[in-house]
C-alpha positions, 0 to 999 in steps of 0.5 A: 175797890178804887182805881189806882194810878201810877202816881198814887202816893207820890206827893206823900212820899216826896214830902216825907223825903224832903222832910228827911233831907231837911232834918238830916242837915249833915248829909245835906251839907256833905251833898252840897259842899263836898262836890264844890270843894272837889271840883275846885281842888281837882280843877287845879290839881289836874295839870298835864303841863309839868313844870318846875321839876327839881334838878341838881346840877353837877358843875365841873367847869365852874365858868361863866359859860356854865353859869349862863347855861344853868340860867338858861335851864332855869328860864325854861320854867320846866326845870327848877335847880335846887342844888349846884354841886361838883359831886355827882354821887351826892347828886345821884343820891338826891334822885334816889331819895326822890328829892330831884328828878334830873341831874345835869352834869356839866363837864370840865371842858364845857367852856373850852368847847364853846371857845373852840366853836364846838358844840359843848355837851352835857350829860342829863340823867333822868329819873325814869320812875315817873314816865310822865315827868321823864317824857316831859324832861326829854322833850324839854332837852330835845334840841331843834332839828337841825340844832343851831351852831354853838348849841349845847348837846344833851346826852340823855339817859333814863335811870331806874326805868330805862324802857319808860314803862308806864306800869313800872310807874303806876303799879307801886302808887296803885298799891298805896291807893288800894291799901288806903281804900280798903283799910279806911273803908273797913274801920270807918264803917265798923264803928258806925255799923255797931252803933246802928246795930246796937252792938256797941252797947255791949262794949260800952258796959264793958271795962274796955278803955277807949284806947284799948277799943281803938287798938283792938279795932286797928290791929286785926285790920292791920294784919289783913292789910299786910296780907293784902300788901303781899297779894298786890305785890305778888300780882304786880310781879306776876302780871305786870313784871314789876319787881321790887329792886329794894329790900322787901323786908324794909318795904314791909316795915315801912308799910306798918306806919302807913297801915296804922295811919290809914286805919286811924283815919278810918276810925276818925271818920267813924267817930264823925259819922252818924250813919253809914251814908255819912261815913261813905261820903267822908271816905270819898272825900278823902279818897279822891284827893288821895288819888289826885294830890298824892303824886299817884297820877299827877306830879306834885311839882306841877300843883299850885302852892295851896294844893301842894301844901294840902298834899302833905296832910295825906298819909298816902303821899308819903307812902307812894314816895316810899313805894316808888323809892324802894320798888323802883329806885332801890332806896334804902331806909336812910334815903326814906327815913323822913317820910317813914317818920312822918307816917309814924307821927300821923298814925299816932296823932290819928289814933289819939284823935279817934280815941279822944272823940269816942265817948262811951255814950249812945248820944 
């Protein structure tokens, strides 16, 4: 019997693992490329200095002084005036739809107050559904103390979340992130598991069409996702007192295309992966951008142009918009039909891509 040491077999096992890594080129690419892409994306996406916030101005004065005041707002770089109108109702509709965060109402006597050497005042209505953005807007409008003579006095009012509760902002977005995490993980691993366990052979010899297979994979998980939606809504209501302002039926109907698109994304990942390790890596590659680029944590307005464009490719971006619109602002279907239609298009495209990539072959 020979004496053994703690390093016996070390070189043999290490050499075997090096050979395995060299042969598994896909995992090697994922391990090296994905972290590099993520640090670049996240380094630009994480920006707490919110700027260029979409603003609608209701100019009821239409004077030279009111236009000069609008220019001063634009020059702060914190506000981006997207529309100037005389109708306050249409301006508030833009906030309800999520197209604007601020409404600045310039009264008819704005220029006259300045000419009388009085401090003119404006009314500023702020979308409080995003507490982070709302706090930045309040700070941008807060005048110095004491205010200089002739300066404009803003009267600030928070809409939808007047108490600026963080949970009111985070819980709806968190619902979307949780649903995507669960649904993508379920379908992305299901096909890979069947391939590794050999049970996919039984499906391959059956008269099941590729589209029938994909839909059969999706529908049960869609019902499971809807049940999870009910559970997280109930917990958010019970624990955090976040109560939906809008229609629950409307919210559930708008959840259907998001669940289908997330499940379709999981199927696409399963067709791209050769093993569960690759599927998990691809899941993480889609999850982390969804958290940071969807507007769940950081406002999309503060992102650089390429990342802002990339955020449009994520289904959860539109679902977070729907969730906050219905739950916090009480937005109607008319207000949110655009993100809903985009989710239906994404769901259809992802299911068809997964169907076309799946081949009844063990290769």
